[in-house]
C-alpha positions in Angstrom: 106.9 99.3 78.8 104.9 101.1 81.4 107.2 103.5 83.4 108.8 101.9 86.5 107.2 104.3 89.0 103.8 103.7 87.5 104.3 99.9 87.9 105.4 100.4 91.5 102.3 102.5 92.2 100.2 99.7 90.6 101.9 97.1 92.8 101.1 99.1 95.9 97.6 99.7 94.7 97.1 96.0 94.1 98.1 95.3 97.7 95.2 97.5 98.8 92.6 96.8 96.1 91.9 93.9 93.9 91.6 94.3 90.1 93.7 97.4 89.6 95.5 98.0 86.4 97.0 100.7 84.2 95.4 102.4 81.2 97.1 105.0 79.0 95.3 108.2 78.3 96.7 109.3 74.9 96.5 112.5 72.8 95.4 111.3 69.4 97.0 114.1 67.4 100.4 113.7 69.2 100.2 110.0 68.7 99.6 110.5 65.0 102.4 113.1 64.6 104.8 110.8 66.4 104.0 107.5 64.7 102.4 108.5 61.4 99.4 106.3 62.4 95.9 107.2 63.6 94.5 105.5 66.6 91.3 103.5 65.8 88.7 102.0 68.0 89.4 98.3 68.8 87.3 96.4 71.3 89.2 95.9 74.6 92.3 97.7 73.2 91.5 101.3 72.3 88.6 103.6 72.7 88.1 107.3 71.8 86.7 109.5 74.5 84.9 111.4 71.8 83.0 108.3 70.8 79.3 109.0 71.1 79.8 112.7 71.6 79.2 115.8 69.4 82.9 115.8 68.8 83.1 112.4 67.2 84.4 113.8 64.0 87.5 114.9 65.9 88.1 111.5 67.5 91.4 110.8 65.6 92.9 114.0 67.2 91.3 113.8 70.6 91.8 111.7 73.8 92.0 107.9 73.6 92.3 105.2 76.2 94.6 102.4 75.4 94.8 99.2 77.5 98.5 98.2 77.6 97.5 94.6 78.7 95.7 93.9 75.4 97.5 96.4 73.2 101.2 95.5 74.0 102.2 96.5 70.5 101.4 100.1 71.4 103.7 100.2 74.5 106.9 101.2 72.8 105.2 104.0 70.8 103.5 105.3 74.0 106.7 105.2 76.0 108.6 107.1 73.2 105.7 109.6 72.8 105.6 110.3 76.5 109.3 111.3 76.4 109.0 113.7 73.4 105.5 115.2 73.5 102.9 116.0 76.2 100.7 113.1 74.9 100.5 110.3 77.5 99.0 110.1 81.0 99.0 106.7 82.8 95.9 106.0 84.9 95.7 103.5 87.8 92.1 102.3 87.9 89.9 99.3 88.7 87.6 100.1 85.8 87.4 98.4 82.4 88.5 100.3 79.4 84.9 101.2 78.4 83.8 102.1 82.0 86.9 104.3 82.4 86.2 106.0 79.1 82.6 106.8 80.3 83.9 108.2 83.6 86.3 110.5 81.7 83.8 111.6 79.0 81.8 113.3 81.7 84.7 115.8 82.1 85.4 116.6 78.5 83.5 119.9 78.7 83.4 122.5 81.4 81.5 125.7 82.0 83.5 128.9 81.7 82.5 132.1 83.6 80.5 133.6 80.7 78.3 130.4 80.8 79.5 128.9 77.6 81.0 125.4 77.4 84.6 124.7 76.7 86.6 121.6 76.0 88.8 120.7 79.0 92.1 119.2 77.6 92.8 117.1 80.8 94.6 114.5 78.6 97.4 117.0 78.2 99.9 116.6 81.1 100.6 120.3 81.2 96.9 121.1 81.6 96.4 118.3 84.1 99.3 119.7 86.2 97.9 123.2 86.1 94.4 121.9 87.0 95.8 120.1 90.0 97.4 123.3 91.2 94.2 125.4 91.1 91.4 122.9 91.9 91.0 122.6 95.6 87.3 122.2 96.4 85.5 118.9 96.4 83.5 119.7 93.3 86.6 121.1 91.5 88.4 117.8 92.1 85.7 115.6 90.6 87.9 114.9 87.5 90.7 113.5 89.6 88.3 111.0 91.2 87.6 109.5 87.8 90.7 107.4 88.3 92.6 106.2 91.4 95.8 107.9 90.3 97.1 109.9 87.4 100.8 109.5 86.4 102.5 111.8 83.9 105.6 113.7 82.9 105.8 117.5 83.2 108.9 119.5 82.5 111.0 116.3 82.7 109.7 115.2 86.1 107.2 112.4 86.8 104.2 113.3 89.0 101.4 111.3 90.5 98.0 112.8 91.5 95.1 111.3 93.3 91.7 112.8 94.0 93.0 114.5 97.2 95.4 116.6 95.2 98.3 114.8 96.6 101.0 114.6 94.0 104.6 113.7 94.3 107.5 113.9 92.0 108.8 110.4 91.4 111.6 110.0 88.9 112.8 112.3 86.1 112.2 111.8 82.4 115.3 109.7 82.2 113.5 106.9 84.1 114.0 103.6 82.3 112.8 100.0 82.8 
């Protein structure tokens, strides 16, 4: 099941916007280690963010989007994974699975000070939390505008981030439906 606080955020979002829903941003290697199964692309259910990129060979281990509305059989695994590994971020969005994936793909790589490109592991809740703490300027917050809200666990606490950098601790890791 989708965490209670994420469902409540979605309900509030739905009152302001039409068509909002939740997608799960999942670390493929953590999913595989937790379940013993690799995520695979399935139309309207799962999509790799590495699809169509130079990193396609690493798709099994990289970031995936899962639509819990069409992939209900994944929900129990995702809920368990979120509790034991930094491998799940819930996104509130009005975009379809494919459109959301395209928006996130644009942020997979970033330029580092020496001018080289580096993979930005924003699908790891620890990295996302740290990025939110240091990204303040409008251009620095572009990633956070790729979804309406980002919900995740960090050090046993649930946080929500939007593009303005507003985050709040909601409920602890013991939150249950």
